[in-house]
VMD Tcl script that builds the backbone (N, CA, C; Angstrom):
set m [mol new atoms 225]
animate dup $m
set s [atomselect $m all]
$s set {name element resname resid chain x y z} {
  {N N MET 1 A -9.863 4.707 -17.223}
  {CA C MET 1 A -9.227 4.373 -15.951}
  {C C MET 1 A -9.031 2.861 -15.910}
  {N N GLN 2 A -7.841 2.442 -15.551}
  {CA C GLN 2 A -7.483 1.033 -15.420}
  {C C GLN 2 A -7.332 0.705 -13.937}
  {N N LEU 3 A -8.341 0.054 -13.346}
  {CA C LEU 3 A -8.303 -0.290 -11.927}
  {C C LEU 3 A -7.467 -1.548 -11.732}
  {N N THR 4 A -6.497 -1.464 -10.830}
  {CA C THR 4 A -5.556 -2.548 -10.566}
  {C C THR 4 A -5.365 -2.675 -9.065}
  {N N ASP 5 A -5.014 -3.882 -8.623}
  {CA C ASP 5 A -4.688 -4.120 -7.216}
  {C C ASP 5 A -3.245 -4.544 -7.093}
  {N N VAL 6 A -2.626 -4.141 -6.014}
  {CA C VAL 6 A -1.269 -4.582 -5.699}
  {C C VAL 6 A -1.238 -4.986 -4.229}
  {N N LEU 7 A -0.454 -6.006 -3.940}
  {CA C LEU 7 A -0.285 -6.472 -2.576}
  {C C LEU 7 A 1.129 -6.127 -2.139}
  {N N ILE 8 A 1.225 -5.423 -1.025}
  {CA C ILE 8 A 2.525 -5.014 -0.471}
  {C C ILE 8 A 2.709 -5.715 0.862}
  {N N HIS 9 A 3.823 -6.412 0.988}
  {CA C HIS 9 A 4.167 -7.127 2.219}
  {C C HIS 9 A 5.105 -6.253 3.040}
  {N N LEU 10 A 4.709 -5.948 4.270}
  {CA C LEU 10 A 5.581 -5.203 5.172}
  {C C LEU 10 A 6.382 -6.201 5.993}
  {N N ASP 11 A 7.678 -6.006 6.050}
  {CA C ASP 11 A 8.597 -6.940 6.698}
  {C C ASP 11 A 8.733 -6.718 8.193}
  {N N GLN 12 A 7.841 -5.977 8.777}
  {CA C GLN 12 A 7.947 -5.692 10.200}
  {C C GLN 12 A 6.548 -5.569 10.795}
  {N N ASN 13 A 6.451 -5.750 12.075}
  {CA C ASN 13 A 5.178 -5.572 12.757}
  {C C ASN 13 A 4.933 -4.088 12.951}
  {N N ILE 14 A 3.711 -3.665 12.674}
  {CA C ILE 14 A 3.354 -2.268 12.878}
  {C C ILE 14 A 2.062 -2.219 13.686}
  {N N ASN 15 A 1.921 -1.167 14.457}
  {CA C ASN 15 A 0.731 -1.042 15.301}
  {C C ASN 15 A -0.415 -0.383 14.526}
  {N N GLU 16 A -1.566 -0.305 15.173}
  {CA C GLU 16 A -2.765 0.231 14.521}
  {C C GLU 16 A -2.591 1.684 14.086}
  {N N THR 17 A -1.924 2.469 14.891}
  {CA C THR 17 A -1.694 3.875 14.538}
  {C C THR 17 A -0.848 3.984 13.277}
  {N N GLU 18 A 0.198 3.170 13.191}
  {CA C GLU 18 A 1.044 3.179 11.995}
  {C C GLU 18 A 0.260 2.734 10.765}
  {N N LYS 19 A -0.583 1.724 10.921}
  {CA C LYS 19 A -1.415 1.266 9.807}
  {C C LYS 19 A -2.323 2.389 9.321}
  {N N GLU 20 A -2.974 3.062 10.253}
  {CA C GLU 20 A -3.855 4.166 9.887}
  {C C GLU 20 A -3.085 5.273 9.177}
  {N N ASN 21 A -1.869 5.555 9.646}
  {CA C ASN 21 A -1.041 6.583 9.011}
  {C C ASN 21 A -0.681 6.190 7.588}
  {N N ILE 22 A -0.302 4.933 7.382}
  {CA C ILE 22 A 0.045 4.463 6.038}
  {C C ILE 22 A -1.166 4.590 5.120}
  {N N ILE 23 A -2.316 4.166 5.585}
  {CA C ILE 23 A -3.534 4.236 4.773}
  {C C ILE 23 A -3.857 5.682 4.414}
  {N N GLU 24 A -3.790 6.573 5.384}
  {CA C GLU 24 A -4.081 7.988 5.116}
  {C C GLU 24 A -3.075 8.589 4.139}
  {N N GLN 25 A -1.796 8.245 4.290}
  {CA C GLN 25 A -0.771 8.767 3.389}
  {C C GLN 25 A -0.987 8.254 1.972}
  {N N LEU 26 A -1.374 6.996 1.829}
  {CA C LEU 26 A -1.623 6.454 0.497}
  {C C LEU 26 A -2.880 7.048 -0.126}
  {N N ARG 27 A -3.886 7.305 0.676}
  {CA C ARG 27 A -5.118 7.916 0.145}
  {C C ARG 27 A -4.841 9.293 -0.464}
  {N N ALA 28 A -3.820 9.950 0.017}
  {CA C ALA 28 A -3.474 11.277 -0.494}
  {C C ALA 28 A -2.721 11.217 -1.822}
  {N N VAL 29 A -2.307 10.033 -2.235}
  {CA C VAL 29 A -1.546 9.872 -3.481}
  {C C VAL 29 A -2.521 9.818 -4.657}
  {N N GLU 30 A -2.254 10.638 -5.662}
  {CA C GLU 30 A -3.110 10.657 -6.841}
  {C C GLU 30 A -3.146 9.271 -7.495}
  {N N GLY 31 A -4.334 8.788 -7.768}
  {CA C GLY 31 A -4.513 7.494 -8.419}
  {C C GLY 31 A -4.842 6.364 -7.464}
  {N N VAL 32 A -4.620 6.567 -6.162}
  {CA C VAL 32 A -4.939 5.523 -5.183}
  {C C VAL 32 A -6.441 5.575 -4.907}
  {N N ILE 33 A -7.067 4.394 -4.988}
  {CA C ILE 33 A -8.508 4.292 -4.792}
  {C C ILE 33 A -8.826 3.795 -3.381}
  {N N ALA 34 A -8.235 2.657 -2.988}
  {CA C ALA 34 A -8.608 2.051 -1.702}
  {C C ALA 34 A -7.445 1.253 -1.107}
  {N N PRO 35 A -6.667 1.849 -0.217}
  {CA C PRO 35 A -5.642 1.095 0.507}
  {C C PRO 35 A -6.253 0.471 1.761}
  {N N ARG 36 A -5.894 -0.773 2.055}
  {CA C ARG 36 A -6.410 -1.423 3.259}
  {C C ARG 36 A -5.512 -2.584 3.648}
  {N N PHE 37 A -5.436 -2.820 4.948}
  {CA C PHE 37 A -4.667 -3.944 5.463}
  {C C PHE 37 A -5.560 -5.168 5.554}
  {N N ASN 38 A -4.973 -6.334 5.334}
  {CA C ASN 38 A -5.667 -7.605 5.487}
  {C C ASN 38 A -5.874 -7.859 6.973}
  {N N LYS 39 A -7.107 -8.100 7.390}
  {CA C LYS 39 A -7.404 -8.273 8.822}
  {C C LYS 39 A -6.843 -9.569 9.380}
  {N N GLU 40 A -6.681 -10.580 8.549}
  {CA C GLU 40 A -6.173 -11.874 9.013}
  {C C GLU 40 A -4.654 -11.970 8.920}
  {N N ARG 41 A -4.087 -11.234 7.999}
  {CA C ARG 41 A -2.631 -11.189 7.827}
  {C C ARG 41 A -2.223 -9.724 7.824}
  {N N GLU 42 A -2.012 -9.213 9.013}
  {CA C GLU 42 A -1.879 -7.767 9.217}
  {C C GLU 42 A -0.637 -7.142 8.589}
  {N N HIS 43 A 0.277 -7.941 8.111}
  {CA C HIS 43 A 1.471 -7.405 7.462}
  {C C HIS 43 A 1.270 -7.241 5.953}
  {N N LEU 44 A 0.062 -7.544 5.455}
  {CA C LEU 44 A -0.231 -7.423 4.027}
  {C C LEU 44 A -1.140 -6.219 3.772}
  {N N LEU 45 A -0.715 -5.387 2.851}
  {CA C LEU 45 A -1.429 -4.170 2.481}
  {C C LEU 45 A -1.901 -4.309 1.041}
  {N N LEU 46 A -3.202 -4.262 0.828}
  {CA C LEU 46 A -3.776 -4.328 -0.507}
  {C C LEU 46 A -4.162 -2.917 -0.928}
  {N N VAL 47 A -3.715 -2.537 -2.115}
  {CA C VAL 47 A -4.001 -1.185 -2.606}
  {C C VAL 47 A -4.661 -1.292 -3.977}
  {N N SER 48 A -5.859 -0.763 -4.099}
  {CA C SER 48 A -6.532 -0.622 -5.387}
  {C C SER 48 A -6.163 0.764 -5.918}
  {N N TYR 49 A -5.786 0.802 -7.191}
  {CA C TYR 49 A -5.314 2.076 -7.745}
  {C C TYR 49 A -5.551 2.135 -9.244}
  {N N ASN 50 A -5.450 3.327 -9.779}
  {CA C ASN 50 A -5.566 3.576 -11.210}
  {C C ASN 50 A -4.171 3.472 -11.810}
  {N N SER 51 A -3.930 2.393 -12.556}
  {CA C SER 51 A -2.581 2.182 -13.110}
  {C C SER 51 A -2.272 3.115 -14.284}
  {N N ASP 52 A -3.267 3.869 -14.746}
  {CA C ASP 52 A -2.996 4.909 -15.737}
  {C C ASP 52 A -2.343 6.127 -15.082}
  {N N THR 53 A -2.470 6.222 -13.761}
  {CA C THR 53 A -1.986 7.386 -13.024}
  {C C THR 53 A -0.710 7.105 -12.243}
  {N N ILE 54 A -0.595 5.916 -11.656}
  {CA C ILE 54 A 0.539 5.581 -10.797}
  {C C ILE 54 A 0.878 4.105 -10.978}
  {N N SER 55 A 2.127 3.748 -10.720}
  {CA C SER 55 A 2.554 2.351 -10.878}
  {C C SER 55 A 2.676 1.666 -9.522}
  {N N SER 56 A 2.710 0.350 -9.552}
  {CA C SER 56 A 2.879 -0.417 -8.318}
  {C C SER 56 A 4.228 -0.112 -7.672}
  {N N LEU 57 A 5.246 0.110 -8.479}
  {CA C LEU 57 A 6.559 0.450 -7.937}
  {C C LEU 57 A 6.530 1.794 -7.211}
  {N N ASN 58 A 5.797 2.746 -7.749}
  {CA C ASN 58 A 5.649 4.040 -7.065}
  {C C ASN 58 A 4.929 3.878 -5.734}
  {N N LEU 59 A 3.923 2.998 -5.694}
  {CA C LEU 59 A 3.206 2.752 -4.445}
  {C C LEU 59 A 4.121 2.100 -3.415}
  {N N LEU 60 A 4.915 1.136 -3.857}
  {CA C LEU 60 A 5.877 0.512 -2.958}
  {C C LEU 60 A 6.838 1.560 -2.412}
  {N N ASN 61 A 7.318 2.417 -3.271}
  {CA C ASN 61 A 8.251 3.458 -2.825}
  {C C ASN 61 A 7.604 4.441 -1.857}
  {N N GLU 62 A 6.313 4.703 -2.001}
  {CA C GLU 62 A 5.602 5.556 -1.044}
  {C C GLU 62 A 5.681 4.950 0.357}
  {N N VAL 63 A 5.507 3.629 0.449}
  {CA C VAL 63 A 5.573 2.945 1.741}
  {C C VAL 63 A 7.010 2.934 2.261}
  {N N LYS 64 A 7.949 2.616 1.390}
  {CA C LYS 64 A 9.356 2.545 1.802}
  {C C LYS 64 A 9.897 3.917 2.204}
  {N N ASP 65 A 9.432 4.959 1.522}
  {CA C ASP 65 A 9.881 6.321 1.847}
  {C C ASP 65 A 9.465 6.750 3.249}
  {N N LYS 66 A 8.474 6.069 3.805}
  {CA C LYS 66 A 8.036 6.353 5.185}
  {C C LYS 66 A 8.864 5.576 6.202}
  {N N GLY 67 A 9.871 4.819 5.728}
  {CA C GLY 67 A 10.777 4.122 6.630}
  {C C GLY 67 A 10.440 2.661 6.872}
  {N N TYR 68 A 9.484 2.116 6.114}
  {CA C TYR 68 A 9.102 0.722 6.304}
  {C C TYR 68 A 9.837 -0.174 5.313}
  {N N LYS 69 A 10.165 -1.384 5.763}
  {CA C LYS 69 A 10.733 -2.393 4.862}
  {C C LYS 69 A 9.567 -3.121 4.234}
  {N N ALA 70 A 9.523 -3.146 2.900}
  {CA C ALA 70 A 8.381 -3.730 2.215}
  {C C ALA 70 A 8.784 -4.221 0.834}
  {N N GLN 71 A 7.970 -5.095 0.281}
  {CA C GLN 71 A 8.171 -5.550 -1.088}
  {C C GLN 71 A 6.822 -5.876 -1.723}
  {N N LEU 72 A 6.801 -5.884 -3.053}
  {CA C LEU 72 A 5.595 -6.233 -3.792}
  {C C LEU 72 A 5.421 -7.739 -3.768}
  {N N VAL 73 A 4.168 -8.174 -3.736}
  {CA C VAL 73 A 3.821 -9.595 -3.774}
  {C C VAL 73 A 2.953 -9.798 -5.005}
  {N N GLY 74 A 3.247 -10.800 -5.816}
  {CA C GLY 74 A 2.445 -11.078 -6.997}
  {C C GLY 74 A 1.063 -11.565 -6.615}
  {N N LEU 75 A 0.043 -11.126 -7.365}
  {CA C LEU 75 A -1.332 -11.554 -7.112}
  {C C LEU 75 A -1.700 -12.685 -8.048}
}
mol reanalyze $m
mol bondsrecalc $m
mol representation Tube
mol addrep $m
């Protein structure tokens, strides 16, 4: 297993319910270990995942497929 982190920047303000929904939806994706929002910069989503199972681009698309504007941020 190759543990990797990716930072996803959401281009819009989202409320706590939406954040919880995104986290729950990502947790259901095979290979995702720990999705969480940055408490100080609430538009940043950090996702720890198994890169042998899923790619950062697939994770970004999971967020975008839910209707959010987002992009990957280099770590």
